[in-house]
N, C-alpha and C positions, 0 to 999 in steps of 0.2 A: 504493500500500500504506500502511496505517496503521502508522506506526513504533511506536506504542504497543502493538502486538500485535494479531494477527488475532482476530476474535471467534469464528471457527469451529474454532480448534485444540482438540484434546482437553484436558480439564481436568487440570492437574497434581495438584491437591490433592483428588483424589477417587479412591477405589478403583474397580476395574473393576466391582464390584457396585453402585456408586452411593453407597457410604458416604463421607461427607466426611472429609477428613484435616484435623483442626484442632488437633492436639497433636503436638509434636515426637516424643513416644514412638511415634507411629504411622508416623513417617517410614521407619524401616528396612524395614517391611513394604511400604510404598508404593514405596520405591526398588527393592526386589526385584521388584515388578511391572513397573516401568519397564525394568529390565534384561531381564526375561523377554520383554517385548514387543519390545525392540530385538533380542534374539537371534532370536526367532521370525520377525520381519518384515524385518530388515535385515542384520545382521552374522553370524548363525548361531551355533551352539553350539560351544564349544571344549572340549578335554580338561581334566581337573583339573590343577592345578599338580603338577609332579613332586615326589617326596618329598625329593629332594636336588638341588642345583645346585652345580657346581664351577666355579671360575674359576682358570685357570692363566696366570700372567704369563709370556709367552714371550720378551719383550724389553723393555728399558727404555732410553729416551733421557733421561738425567739432566739435560740442559740443553736446554730448548725454550722457546718464547715469550719470547725475550730473556733467558732464564735464570731466569725467574720460576716455571717450572712443570716438571713431569716428565711425560713421555709414555710410557705403557705400552701394549703390544700384548697383549691378554688374549684367551684362548679360553674361552668359556662352554660348558659341556657338561652334559647331563642325559640320563637314560634316558627313552625313549618306548615306545610300544606295539611299535615295530619296531626297537628297538635304540638305541644311543647316538647323540645328535645334538649337534653343536657348531657354533659360529659365532664369528667374531672381533669384538672391540670395541676401538676406539682410545680410550684413557682419558687425558685431560689433568687433572693434579692440581696445583693451585697449591701452592707452598711456603708453608705456613702453620703456625702454632703452636697451632691448634685445629681441630676438625672444621668442614668447610665444606659449604654447601648444594650440591646436585647437579642438573645437567641430564642427562637421558637423551634424546638426540636420535636420532630415526629419520630417516636421511638418504638422499638419492637417489644419492649418489656415493661411491666408495670412497677418494677422495683424502684423505690424512691432513690436509692443510691445504686446506680447501675453501672455495669461494665462498659457501656457505650458512651458514658460521659463522666469526666472527672469534675464533679460539681464544685469541689473546693477550689481547684485550680482555675476553673472558669470564673467563679465569683471573685477570687483573689486577683484576677486580671481585670476586674472592673466591669464584668458583664452580668446582667440578669439572665436567667435561664428558665424558660417555661417549657415543661415536658408533657407531651401528649402521648399516652399509650394508644397506639392506633386501633387496637381491638376494642377500646372503650368507645370508639366512634362507630365502627362497624366491623364485623368479622372479616378475616382475610381468607375468604372462600367464596363459593358461588351462591351463598345464601343471601338473597336480597330482601329478607323479611325481618331482619334484626337491625337494631341501632339506627343510624342515620339513613341507611338504605330503605328502611320501612317507612320513612317519614315523607317520601316523595314518590310519585308515580313514575316508574321507569319507562312507561310508554310515552311520557311527556319529556323526560330527561334521559338522554342516552349515556350518561356518565357511568364509568366503572368505579371500582373501589378507590383507585388512585385519585380520581376527581373528588370523591367524598372525603378522603383524608386531607386533601389540599383545602377543601372547603372548611373543614374544622380548624385548620391552622389559621385561616383568615378570620374565623370567628373568635379565636383566641386573641388575635391581634386587635380586633374590634374592642374588646374589653381592656386589654393592657394599655392601649393608647389613651385610655381615660385616667391612667395612673400617673400622678405627677413624678413618681420616681423613675419613669422610663423616658429616655431620650427618643422621642418619636421620629426623629430624622435618621436614626441609625438602628433600624430593626433588620434582623436577618432571619431567614427560615432555612433550616438545615435538616438533612436526612441522609441515611445510609442505605445503599442497595435499592430495593423497591421504594423505600421512603426517600431516597435521593432523587428518584424520578418524581416523586410526589412534591418534594421541595422545589424542584425546578418548575414544575407545572404551577404550583402555588405562586411563586415569584413572578412567573411569566404573566399571570393574570392580575395579580395584586400589586399595583405600583407603590403601595405604601411600604413594601419591603425594599429597602435600599440594596440588600444583598440576598442573592439566591445561592445556596451552597449545596453542592452535590458530592457525596462521597461514594465512590465505587458504584455509580448508578447504572453504567453499562447500557444494555439494550433498552430502547425506549426511554432512555435518560440522556446522558451526555454523549453517548457513543454513536458515531456514524453507523448506519445500517449497511450502506453500500461498502463493498470491498472486504467484507468479513470472510474469514476462512474457517475451516472445520476446527471446532474447539472453542469458537466464540459463540455466545448466545445470540440467536437471531429471532426474527419474528415468528418463524415456525415453532421453535421451542417454547418461546414465551407465551404464545397464544394457545398452544396445546396444554401447557401446564397451568397457566394463570389467565385464562380468557376473561375472567371477571374483573381484572384490573382495568380493562379498556372498554371502549365502545365495540359493538359487534363488527363494525366495518374494518377494524384494524387487521383482523385475520385474513382479509382479502389480499394482503400484501405478502403472504407467505410465498417464498421463492420468487418474488417479483420486486426485489429491492430497487433495481435500476429503473423501474417504472413508477415508483412512488412520486407523488407531486410535492414531496417534502423529504427532508431528512432531519436528523436531530440538531443540526446547526440552527434550524428554525426555532427550536425550543430555547436554545441559549440566546439567540438573537432577540427573541421576544422580550427579554429582560432589558435590553439596551434602551436608553443609554445609562442605565443603572449598573450594578456590579454583579458579576457572577464568578464563583470560584469552584473549580473542579479538582477533586482529588482521586488519584488512582493508586493501585497497589501492584507491584511488580509481578507477583505470582497469581494475580487474579485474571488469568487469561480469558475466562468466561465473560468478564466485563469488558475485555478488549481495551486495555489502557492506551495503546497507540491510536486507536480510533477515537477515544475520548480527547486526547491531545489534538488530533487532527481536526475534530469538530470545533474545538476552541479556536483554532486557526481559521476554519471555515466561517465561523460566526463573526470574526473580527470586522468585516466591512460595515456591519451595523453600527459599530462604534466609530469607525474611521469616517463614516458619513457625517458624524457630529464633530469631527476634528479632534477626536479622542483616541487614545491608544486602546486597541482591543487586547489580543494576546501579545505579550512581549516576552519572548524567550527563544530558545534554540529551535531551529527548524528541522533538526534531525530528531529521531525518537529520544525521549527523555530517558535518563538513567536514575536509579534510586538516589535520592538526595537532592535531585533537581527541584527547585521551588521558585516559580516565576510569579512574582507578586507586583511587578512594576506597572502592569497594564490594568485596564478595567476588567479584563478576564484573567483571573488568577488560575494557575495550574501547578500541582505538585505530584510527583511520583515518589512513593516510599517503597522500601523493601517490605516483604511480608505478604500476608494473605488478605482475603476479603474480610475487612473489619474496620470499624470506626474507633480508633484508638487515641491515646494521649498525643502522639506525634501529629496526627491529623488535626486535632483541636488546636494545638499550638500554632500550626500553620495557618489555620483559618482565623484565629484571633489576631495573629500578626498581620494578616492581610487586611482585616477590617480596621485595625488601628491605623494602618497606612492610608486607608481611604475613607476615614470618618468624615461625615459632613461637617 
């Protein structure tokens, strides 16, 4: 694969009718097209945001993370087509004398102190952390009768589970932006693996997130579909094993990657001209790290249109330890396996600090 971008991917800076996009003033309309393509072909359509979202602090642990932070158990609730829906959030807030930037983490596990996030290190670095357990939103399976999935008619909304988890992350932000402790200009949404795909889709749609962070998101996330080889996850495998993550139409692109009217650089570019950071792991061949790096390069024109740097880093495949944070698209490759670990968090926190509003 040519790390500098595939020649056959759909053009970012061109409207679907063939009109070139050569002025930043055209970008909102082109971004709207990208989002519509991604909704139609991959993630499905979602309901409109609710008129009001409520957050209720159910309990508080005033001393956590070596006494440097407060832990709140919050219930987020809002009205849906089928009544009131709520889900819990664990909220770590550093003890600070000014508003702090925020991570909204969509997480795999319900544990309050979990292996996927070093809460003490995150809060000691001056970040608040809101953690959503994704199964508290809706189950990770083909059952559309539980949780948020049961609250909207899927004949009206074609979204899959990724869209639902992304919707919940935005509802969490609805509430947290009312909190004076939060720096509203510096919110990030982050996830790992399938939840990295979710974080990118959330940030693409929700412009209140300044940062969209994807860790090992691979197929249907940060990784180009075109140009993949045996051993990389492709549309065929992901729609066979996890069809419920997506809209029904996505499976039509099995073995037809070169015909798709999009590729995953569209997802990254829909975040422009805000910030996106992608992390890969050397041994995670299933997620295709070189394709994730190439997609960052392929998305760069969306930032360059605005006179901003997109991906700024080497043009040959990254090696473990490479961390490119200078541009508005950050990328790092670490050694090791498919995991969201301390090293990843340190990289993401350094990236955000470099690009704070």
